[in-house]
C-alpha positions in Angstrom: -20.5 3.1 33.2 -16.9 2.6 32.0 -14.5 5.4 32.4 -12.6 6.5 29.3 -9.0 5.8 29.7 -6.7 8.7 28.6 -4.5 7.6 25.8 -0.8 8.1 26.0 0.3 10.9 23.7 2.9 8.6 22.1 0.6 5.6 21.3 2.9 4.3 18.6 6.6 4.9 18.7 6.8 5.5 15.0 4.5 8.5 15.5 6.9 10.3 17.8 8.2 12.9 15.4 6.3 15.6 17.2 8.1 14.7 20.4 11.5 14.9 18.8 10.7 18.2 17.0 9.6 19.8 20.3 12.6 18.5 22.2 15.2 19.6 19.5 13.6 23.0 19.1 13.9 23.6 22.8 17.5 22.4 22.8 18.5 24.6 19.9 17.2 27.7 21.8 18.1 26.9 25.4 21.0 24.5 25.5 23.8 25.4 27.9 27.0 26.9 26.5 29.5 24.2 27.4 33.1 24.1 26.2 32.9 20.6 24.6 30.0 21.8 22.5 32.1 24.7 21.0 34.0 23.5 18.0 33.2 19.9 18.9 35.7 17.1 18.1 36.0 13.4 18.8 38.7 14.2 21.4 36.6 16.8 23.2 33.6 14.4 23.3 35.7 11.5 24.7 37.2 13.7 27.4 34.0 15.3 28.5 32.1 12.0 28.6 34.8 10.4 30.8 34.8 13.4 33.1 31.0 13.6 33.3 30.7 10.0 34.6 29.3 10.4 38.1 30.3 14.0 38.2 28.3 17.2 37.9 28.8 19.6 34.9 29.6 22.5 37.3 32.5 20.4 38.8 33.8 19.3 35.4 33.9 22.7 33.7 37.2 24.1 35.1 38.8 20.6 34.8 37.9 20.3 31.2 39.4 23.6 30.2 42.7 22.9 32.1 42.8 19.4 30.7 42.4 20.5 27.0 45.0 23.2 27.5 47.5 20.7 29.0 46.6 17.8 26.7 45.1 19.2 23.5 44.8 15.9 21.7 45.1 12.2 21.9 48.8 12.3 20.9 49.8 14.7 23.6 47.9 12.7 26.2 49.4 9.4 25.1 53.0 10.5 25.6 52.3 12.1 29.0 53.4 10.2 32.1 50.7 8.5 34.2 51.7 10.7 37.2 51.0 13.9 35.2 47.7 12.5 33.9 46.6 11.6 37.4 47.7 14.9 38.8 45.7 16.8 36.2 42.7 14.7 37.2 43.1 15.4 41.0 39.9 16.3 42.6 37.6 14.6 40.1 37.8 11.3 41.9 37.3 7.8 40.5 40.9 7.9 39.3 40.5 4.7 37.2 38.8 7.0 34.7 42.0 9.0 34.2 44.1 5.9 33.9 41.7 4.3 31.4 41.6 7.6 29.4 45.4 7.5 29.3 45.3 3.9 28.0 42.7 4.9 25.4 44.7 7.8 24.2 47.7 5.5 23.6 45.5 3.4 21.3 43.8 6.4 19.7 47.1 8.1 18.9 47.9 5.4 16.3 44.4 5.1 14.8 44.2 5.6 11.0 40.5 6.0 11.5 38.5 5.8 14.8 36.1 2.9 15.3 32.6 3.7 14.2 30.4 1.2 16.1 29.3 0.9 19.7 30.6 -2.6 19.8 34.1 -1.5 18.8 34.1 1.4 21.2 33.0 -0.9 24.1 36.3 -2.8 23.6 38.3 0.2 24.6 39.6 0.9 28.2 36.9 2.5 30.4 34.2 2.6 27.7 30.9 1.2 28.7 27.5 1.3 26.8 26.8 4.9 27.8 30.1 6.4 26.6 30.1 4.2 23.5 26.7 5.5 22.5 27.5 9.1 23.4 30.7 9.2 21.4 29.4 7.4 18.3 26.3 9.6 18.2 27.7 13.0 19.1 31.1 12.8 17.4 30.4 10.3 14.6 26.7 11.0 14.0 25.6 7.4 14.4 21.9 6.8 15.5 22.8 5.2 18.9 20.8 6.2 21.9 22.3 6.9 25.3 20.6 5.7 28.5 22.0 7.1 31.7 20.3 8.2 34.9 18.8 11.3 33.3 17.3 9.2 30.5 15.9 6.7 33.0 14.2 9.6 34.8 12.8 11.2 31.6 11.6 8.0 30.0 9.9 6.5 33.1 8.1 9.8 33.6 7.0 10.2 29.9 5.6 6.7 29.8 4.7 6.5 33.5 6.5 3.2 33.8 5.5 1.5 37.0 8.1 -1.3 37.0 10.4 -1.2 40.0 14.0 -1.7 39.2 16.5 -3.2 41.6 19.1 -0.5 40.7 20.0 2.2 38.2 22.1 -0.1 36.1 19.2 -2.5 35.6 16.9 0.3 34.7 19.3 1.6 32.1 19.7 -1.8 30.5 15.9 -2.5 30.4 15.0 1.0 29.1 17.7 1.2 26.4 15.5 -0.4 23.7 12.9 2.2 24.4 15.5 5.0 24.2 16.8 3.5 20.9 13.3 3.4 19.4 12.9 7.2 20.0 16.3 8.3 18.6 16.3 11.0 15.9 18.2 9.5 12.9 19.0 12.8 11.4 20.3 14.6 14.5 21.2 11.7 16.8 24.0 13.5 18.7 21.8 16.6 19.3 18.9 14.4 20.3 20.9 12.5 22.9 22.3 15.8 24.3 18.8 17.3 24.4 17.5 14.3 26.4 20.4 14.6 28.8 19.9 18.4 29.0 16.2 17.9 29.7 17.0 15.6 32.6 19.7 17.8 34.0 18.0 21.2 33.8 14.2 20.6 33.7 13.2 17.0 34.7 14.9 17.2 38.1 14.8 14.3 40.6 12.8 16.5 42.9 10.5 19.4 42.0 10.7 18.9 38.2 9.8 22.0 36.2 6.9 20.4 34.4 5.1 23.7 33.7 8.0 24.8 31.5 8.9 21.4 30.1 9.1 21.5 26.3 7.6 18.0 26.0 5.1 18.0 28.9 2.3 17.4 26.4 3.9 14.1 25.6 4.5 13.1 29.2 2.0 10.9 30.9 3.1 11.6 34.4 3.9 15.3 33.9 0.5 16.1 32.5 -1.2 14.9 35.7 1.4 16.2 38.2 2.8 12.8 39.2 6.3 13.1 37.8 8.1 12.7 41.1 6.6 9.2 41.5 9.1 8.0 38.8 11.4 6.3 38.4 10.7 3.5 40.8 14.1 2.1 41.9 14.7 0.1 45.0 16.7 2.1 47.6 19.8 0.5 49.0 21.4 1.6 52.2 25.0 2.6 52.0 27.5 0.6 54.1 29.2 2.6 56.9 32.9 2.4 57.6 35.0 4.2 60.2 38.7 4.9 59.7 41.4 6.5 61.8 43.8 8.9 60.0 47.0 10.3 61.5 48.3 13.8 61.5 52.0 13.6 62.0 54.3 16.6 61.5 58.1 16.8 61.4 59.0 20.5 61.4 57.3 21.8 58.2 56.7 18.3 56.8 53.5 16.3 57.0 53.5 12.5 56.8 51.4 11.1 53.9 50.7 7.6 52.6 49.9 5.9 49.3 49.9 2.2 48.6 52.1 2.4 45.5 51.9 -1.4 44.8 48.1 -1.7 45.0 45.8 -2.2 42.0 43.0 -0.1 43.5 41.7 3.2 42.2 43.8 5.2 44.7 47.2 3.9 43.6 49.6 6.8 43.6 47.1 9.1 45.3 48.3 10.3 48.6 46.2 10.7 51.8 46.8 11.0 55.5 48.0 7.6 56.7 45.5 5.2 58.2 48.4 3.3 59.8 51.9 4.5 60.8 55.3 3.0 59.9 56.4 0.3 62.3 59.4 2.3 63.3 57.2 5.1 64.8 56.5 5.1 68.5 54.3 7.4 70.5 52.4 7.5 73.9 48.7 7.9 74.5 49.4 11.2 76.2 50.6 12.7 72.9 47.5 12.2 70.8 44.6 14.6 70.1 41.5 14.1 68.0 41.1 16.8 65.3 37.6 15.7 64.6 35.7 13.4 62.2 35.4 14.1 58.5 32.9 12.4 56.3 32.8 11.4 52.6 31.1 8.9 50.4 32.8 6.7 47.8 30.4 4.5 45.8 28.0 2.9 48.2 30.2 3.3 51.3 29.9 6.2 53.8 33.2 6.8 55.4 33.8 8.5 58.8 37.5 9.4 59.1 38.7 10.6 62.5 41.9 12.5 62.2 44.3 11.9 65.2 47.1 14.3 65.7 50.3 12.8 67.2 52.2 15.7 68.8 55.3 13.8 69.8 56.9 10.6 68.5 60.1 8.7 68.2 61.3 6.6 65.3 63.8 3.8 65.2 64.9 4.5 61.7 65.3 7.7 59.7 64.3 5.8 56.5 60.6 5.7 55.5 58.9 2.8 53.8 58.4 3.6 50.1 54.7 4.1 50.6 55.2 7.0 53.0 56.3 10.5 52.2 57.3 13.6 54.2 55.8 16.5 52.2 56.0 20.2 52.9 53.5 22.7 51.4 55.4 22.9 48.1 55.7 19.1 47.7 52.0 18.8 48.4 51.3 21.0 45.4 53.3 18.7 43.2 51.9 15.3 44.2 48.4 14.0 43.7 46.3 14.1 46.9 42.8 12.8 47.1 40.4 15.7 46.8 38.8 15.4 50.3 42.2 15.0 52.0 43.7 18.0 50.3 40.8 20.1 51.5 41.1 18.6 55.1 44.8 19.2 55.2 44.4 22.8 54.1 41.7 23.4 56.7 43.8 21.8 59.5 47.0 23.6 58.5 45.2 26.9 59.0 44.5 26.0 62.6 48.2 25.6 63.4 49.5 28.7 61.7 
């Protein structure tokens, strides 16, 4: 005797109006009160989407408010110096976002009208498929679907998609047509935000709240309690890298380093030096380990041992341009990488 296969609740994508209605009704009632949703504008949408790349909402909230107070529009941001822009971004990481946002503002400040298509937006600095779709749908009301990690999780669970993807980017690219086929053409911005909200607040990576999910009746994996089996993405091991950092004080000043001529993301961002100026000399009897600190950047896990040099000599009183002696007041002015600022504050308390 053949078993009857349970039909998926969305057998034809054109019959998905019930899904959209349920999702939007839930969003209208339970959406989070976020500052970029209050009196929304193109500028607020662009800023929030840049900040939210690879960063939690809870982390972004205080940065967003300070940013909009400091740079209330594209014109103000465009005329600000790169140093001030990077300083305002300090602690959010991935500093290329701030620099690209600054470049975009310079372009936007002379727009007669903003671009209206995803294709046009993707030509702008720092704008990929996700930001282009988010901005055009939320701020410009175009029916363009976003597809980020939240959407990958929601869609693969709703349709119980068994395909294994080699990474998140591949999953987003392959699932985008499905996301686009479900878009609400009358409330595209709200629909995209509702899908992201669902992934962030209900359809968690672990222990999803299926019993209270507004669209569980449309979800093939959620109805049978298998949501955590999706998405299927190959796991990659992070590379490990060990670095020595140096804690060198000269009275009330701490030695810091930034590769000012580099083109990498940390250009102009100061950290504890990983190498000392050639003019510095010290003996092995004057070093002490202050412990190992850990952080992850991209797919690299860093272990950074901080070595205190208690006594040293220097052949020259002049520092190379990449180095800086900074007291506590100077450290407030310059841009420090978030982890290093935290570590410096912790270690400084030990020597009070």
